[in-house]
NUKEMI-846567 format. One record per residue: residue in three letters; x, y, z of N, C-alpha, C, O in turn. Coordinates in steps of 0.1 Angstrom, whole numbers, plus 5000, padded with zeros to 4 digits. Each point is the difference from the previous one (the first is absolute). Layout:
BEGIN
ALAXYZXYZXYZXYZ
...
***
This chain:
BEGIN
UNK288692123266499349844998500449994986499950114994
UNK500649764997500049974990498649934990499549904997
UNK500450235001498349974991500449914987499049964993
UNK501950005004500149914986500349895008499049934998
UNK501850025011500149915007498749935002499649904995
UNK499750225015498949955008498949964985499249894999
UNK500850194990499149964989500249884994499149944994
UNK502350025008500349824989499849955014499449904997
UNK500750105019499349925006498749965004499949895005
UNK499050224992499050014998499249934988499049925001
UNK501650134990499349924986500949834999499949954989
UNK500649995019500249854996499149955010500249995012
UNK498649974980499149935006500049904991499650034989
UNK500849815013499549934996498849935005499850015011
UNK499449894980498849975007500449835001500949954994
UNK498249965015500349905001499149914993498850044997
UNK501549874999499449894991500249885006499049945000
UNK501950025005500849844990499049885008499749894995
UNK500050165017499849865007498550045010499850135001
UNK499449825004499249995007500149935016500549885000
UNK499250185011500249885013498050025009499450105005
UNK500449794992498950025008499749885012501049955004
UNK497950005002500349925013500149824991500549905004
UNK499050124987500649844994501650024994500649894999
UNK499850174998501349994992501050035011501249974999
UNK498150105014501150035015499949865004501049955005
UNK497849984995500249835007499850075018499450105005
UNK501349784999499450035019501649965007500249975012
UNK500650044980501350025003500850104997500050034988
UNK501050055021500850114993501349924995500550024989
UNK500049885022501449944997499649964984500850044991
UNK498149905007500149944980499450134993500250004988
UNK499550055015499850144993501550064998500550004988
UNK500050035021501550045002500649974986500350074991
UNK499749785012501249894996499950034986501050024992
UNK497249985003499949974988500350124993500249964989
UNK499950135011499950195000501750015002500750094995
UNK499749835012501450015000500749914986500550094994
UNK499649825001500049934993499750024986500749954991
UNK498150165009499650044987500650145002499550074990
UNK501350005017500950114999501349984999500850105000
UNK499549784999501849944998499749954986501050014993
UNK498049935000499549994985499950124992500850024991
UNK498250085014500050124992501150094999499750114995
UNK501749865008501050064997499950115011500150114994
UNK499949915015500050125008501050025005500549915007
UNK500250214991501950025004500749935013501249955001
UNK497950055008500249985015499149945006499850075009
UNK499649844993498849955003500149975014498949985006
UNK502350024999500149955015500250115009500049985013
UNK500050144981500250115006499150055010498850024996
UNK501449995018498550045007500950145007501150015005
UNK497850094993500550125012499049955012498849985002
UNK502650025008499749985013500050115007500750104998
UNK498449905012499850145010500149945014499249915004
UNK501850155003500150005016499950115008500050114995
UNK500049875018499750105006501250065012500749945008
UNK499350164989500950055009499550075014499450105000
UNK501049805013499250065013500450155003499350075007
UNK502049974988500550095009499950124995500250115007
UNK499449894977499850124993498249974997499350084993
UNK500149835011498849985000499550034981498950054996
UNK502249914997499750024984500349904992501249975000
UNK497849944988500349864994501350044993500650114999
UNK499849794998501350024990499849884989499649895004
UNK500750144983499849894990500950004989500650104996
UNK499649794998501449964991498949874993498949965001
UNK502250024990500149894994500749885002501250014999
UNK498249865004501149905001499249904991498950014994
UNK502249885009499249884983499749865011500749955009
UNK498050014988499849915005500849884995500150014988
UNK500549885017500449924995499449825002500449904994
UNK498550135017499549855001498950045000499850125001
UNK498949784998498950015001499349885006499449924992
UNK500650035025499549894998498949995000499150085001
UNK500749755000498649974997498550055012498749975000
UNK502050095009499250095012499450084997499050025006
UNK501650084979499950134998501250105005500250114995
UNK500649825019500850155002501449984990500649914995
UNK499650245007500850034985501750075012500150075010
UNK500949864983501750005005500450104994499850014988
UNK500950105020501150064990501250045011499650035011
UNK501849984988500850005008500750175001499950094991
UNK500749915019500850165000501049995012500249905007
UNK500350234994500750015012499250025010499150085000
UNK501149825013499350025011500450175006499450105005
UNK501649884992500350155010499550184990500450115003
UNK498949844986499850094989498550075006499549945009
UNK499850164988499350095003499049925001499450015011
UNK499949914979498849945001500249885013499149995009
UNK502449924991500349935009500050045011499949915008
UNK500150204998500050075012498150065005499450025011
UNK500150004974498350035009499349864999498949995005
UNK501549894989499349905002500749965010499549895002
UNK501350125006500449935015499250065008499849935009
UNK499650204992499450095009498549994995499250035008
UNK500449934982498650004993500249894988500450044989
UNK499349825014499949904993499150014988499749884997
UNK499750204996498650004996500450114985500650115001
UNK498949864989500350084986498949984989498949945003
UNK501450104989499150074990500649914986501249985001
UNK498049984987501049964987498950084991498850045002
UNK501949964988499650054986500949954986501150034996
UNK497849865000500449974988499250064989498749995002
UNK501950094981499650094997500449914984501149984996
UNK497549954997500649984987499450064988499149944995
UNK501450204998499450084994499649954988499050044994
UNK501849835000499649934986498649945003499150024992
UNK500849915020498649985001498950085007498949975003
UNK501650145000499250095006499349945013498849985001
UNK502149985010499849925007501050075015501150064998
UNK498449945016500750015012499649885009499149934997
UNK501750075013499249915013501050065007501250014998
UNK497850025012500350075015499949915009499149924998
UNK501750065012500149925012500750065011500950085000
UNK498549865012500650075016500049915009499149924999
UNK501750065011500449865004500950035011500450115002
UNK500049775005500950015009501649954990500049944989
UNK501150095018501349954996500749935009500050045012
UNK500749844984501349945009501149954995499849994988
UNK501449975014501349984994499449835000499349935007
UNK501450064982499749864996501549925005501150055001
UNK498449805000500949925004501750034997500250024988
UNK500949995020501750034989500249934994500950024991
UNK498249835009501049904988499450054988500549984989
UNK498250085012499550054988500550114991500250014988
UNK500150105026501250104992501149964992500350044988
UNK500549855022501149934996499849984986500450094993
UNK498849785000499849984990499550094991500449994988
UNK499050105013499950144988500950035001500649984989
UNK500650095024500950094999501149934986500550074991
UNK499749765014500949964986499549994986500749944991
UNK498050115006499850044987500550114993500250014988
UNK500050125023500050124992501850024994501149945001
UNK498450154994501549994990501650065011499850085010
UNK501449874986500950025012499950135000499650025011
UNK500550104984500250145005498550065007500150115007
UNK498849834991499050035007500549925016500150065011
UNK500049884988500649905016501150055005500049995013
UNK501150074981500950095006499350115006499950025013
UNK499650054981499350144999498750035012499550115004
UNK500249764999499249995007500650025020499450065009
UNK501849864991501350015004500250185007499850045012
UNK500650024977500650115003499050095000500350105006
UNK498449914988499150135001499349995010499249915000
UNK500950205013499150075010498650054998499650095007
UNK499149834981499850054996498950095010499849995012
UNK499650124977499250105007501350135005499750114996
UNK501549885011500750075003500650134992499950004987
UNK500450045015500450154994501850004996500850005010
UNK499550014980501249984992501050125001500050114994
UNK501249855018500650135000501250004987500850104997
UNK499349814997501549974991499649884996499849905006
UNK500050144979499649904991500949844997500049885002
UNK501150244994501249885004500149915009499949874998
UNK500250185011499749905017498949854995500349895005
UNK499250124990498749924990500749914990499849875000
UNK500950174992500549954991501249885003500249884995
UNK500850215018500849945004499549915009500849925003
UNK497950055003499749875007499349924992499849895005
UNK499850124985499749904991501049944995499949885000
UNK501750204995501249924994500249905014500049885000
UNK500350205008500449965012499349865003500749905004
UNK497750094995499649845007499749964991499149915001
UNK501550114982500349894988501449985002500249875000
UNK500750185002501149925004499849915013500249885002
UNK499450195003499849855015499449875002500049935010
UNK499050074974499349895000500149954982499349944993
UNK501650105006500749954985500549845003500949975008
UNK498249964984500549854998499049955011499949885003
UNK499550195002498949925011498350065000499750114996
UNK499549815008498849995000499850165006501050065005
UNK497949984995500150135009499050005011498949974995
UNK501050045017498649955004499350135004500450125001
UNK498349845003499250115004500050065009499949935010
UNK500050254992500650065011498749975010498949984996
UNK501350025014499049975009499050095005499149995008
UNK501450154981498650105007499449994985499250094998
UNK500849854993499349964988499149885001500349905007
UNK498450114985499249924998498450014994499450104997
UNK500349795004498850024995498550035015500249985012
UNK498550094981498949985008498849954991500349974989
UNK498750035014498849954999499450165000500650095006
UNK498249924988498950054999498749954996499749994989
UNK499449975026499649904998497950105003499350045010
UNK500749964973498550065000498649975009499549895003
UNK500150245000498449995007499050044997499049955004
UNK501250154987499150064988501050024988501250024999
UNK497649964992500150044984499550104991498850004999
UNK501850084996498950044989500749974987501250004998
UNK497749984996500149954982499750134992498950045001
UNK501850024993499550074986500349984991501149964994
UNK497550075002500749994983498750144996498950035004
UNK502450024983499250104994499050004992500049924990
UNK499250165011499149954991499450194992500550115002
UNK498649854990499250164994500150115007500349975011
UNK499750154986499350125002500649995019499350055009
UNK501949874993500350015018498749965008499750065010
UNK499549794983498949985007501049865001499649914993
UNK501550065015500849894998499749925014499650055011
UNK500749804987499549935007501149975015501250014998
UNK498349965012500650015010499749895010498850005004
UNK501849944998499749845010500649965010501149945001
UNK497950095011501350005016500049845001499449934992
UNK501250035019500349875003500850035015501150045001
UNK497749935012500550045013499649905009498949965004
UNK502450005000500249845009499250045015499950115005
UNK499649755002499450005005500049855005500749914995
UNK498650075015500749895009498849854995499749905007
UNK500050124981499149914994500450004985499349954991
UNK501850105008500550034978500150125001500450075009
UNK499049964974500250144998498650054996499249934995
UNK500750175009498950104996500150054987501250034997
UNK497849984992500050104990499250124995498949985003
UNK501350114992499150124999500950084988501249994997
UNK497850104996500550104990499850105002498950035004
UNK501950034993500550155006499350124989500149964989
UNK499250195013500050074993501350044988501249975001
UNK498550084992501750014990500750145002501150034994
***
């Protein structure tokens, strides 16, 4: 074991003092609280405020998979929209198990938001609209990349990009049928606010037939 590295890891213990989360500041609506926190994350100049750690489940291996994706739209109802290749690892896992967990981490504000919920594809027209806003290079790449598959020869990827760029020269690049958006529909929220002495504030909201139920968790 690298004792010096472990010593550095163990010594890195910043205390948290920026904000407080209690029943009053949390309110009764997790969507409103999330939107307020998200706007504050943007205002605080977090480097990637819309980056979410997304966890899905692989039914074959019985193991979770996790990666960073970018939330591109947040609906007023609280649903989070992200885009990917439907044939990717996450796409195949969501096909068989359409549920996921997501985590926003905003270190400058000493905050986390964790959700669990179901996932569904967005309407194709919505995916078309967003695809048109992407850089042209990304549009071409979406056609060529067989996301999550092993690469035999990297030159094949580059040649494929070049060929598609030539094919679509002087015309709009259409959205590939295997690429589009998903909505993560939260049914559980946990809001985490860092506090001194590791006595963190944690408030959860759970969806019920009559609305949202709020509780506090031990730190």
